N, C-alpha and C positions, 0 to 999 in steps of 0.2 A: 683812308677813303674812311668814309664816314659809318660807321656803326649801321646797322638794319635796324629800324625799328623791328624785331623779326617778333616780338611781344610772346606772350606764354605758348604755349601750342593748344592752348583752345582761346584761343582769339580765332575772328571770323574773319578780318582784314587786317594785311600788314603792307606797311608802305618800306619799298628797300630804294633810300639811296645810293642812284650810279654813278662816280665822280672818277677823277685819278686813271680811266678805262681800267677800271676795277670793279667787280661787284665781289660786297660784302658779305659774309657769311649768315643763308637765311634756311630758319626753323620754323614752321609752319605747322600745322592742323590736318589732316584731309582735306579737301575741300575750300580751304579757303583762299579766300580773294586778295591775291600782292599787285599790287601798285609800284610800275617802275619808272621811278623819276630822275630825270639827266642831268646831271649837276656840269657833263662837259662840252667845248664846244661842236659835236660831233654826232651824227645819231646813233642807234644801237640797236640790236636782235636780243630776243631770249630765247634760244634754240637747244630743244635737248636733244643729245648728241645721240640717244635713240629714236627722237624724230616723235616722242612722247607728248611733248610741246611746242609752240613756235606762236612767238607774237614779236612786232614790228613789224618795222624799229618803229620806234622811238627819240625825240629827242627835247628842250628843256623845254619847250611848250606845248607838247604834247606825250602827256605822260600814259603811259598800258597798262593793263590788267592784264590779269594772268589767273586761274583757277589751277589749284594746288590739284595735283591728280588726288582721287580718291583711294587710292594702295599707298601705305606707311612707305620710305626709301630714299636712296638716297638719288639725288637723279643730276647726271651730271649736263651742263649744259654751257654753249657758247654764244658768243657774236658773231652771227653770220657777217657781219661788215667789217670788224678787226679781228681776225680770226688767234690771235693772242689774249685775247681776252675769255677769263674761264668762269665758272664758275659749280657750286653746288645747292640744290636746292631739295633740302631735308626733309622731305613728312612723316611729322611722328603725329600716332595717337597721344588725344588730349591723354 
């Protein structure tokens, strides 16, 4: 997978490229707008395992934006369409 443009922990926006049915590592500051761009042939979702957030489906023509949680921590997530796709959103104070 292409590395995410995770930016520094103080960035206000970040872009994540999803390809090869894999989520790259994602580290952002609280409240960061995270845009997910799909390079695969099928749509995906970004759904927190603990239901903190859920966005999508998104595909190669329609990116989706998620506002990172305001509480720092590690948020495990998955794709509801492809159950084998998992990732972690790390939220850190700047």
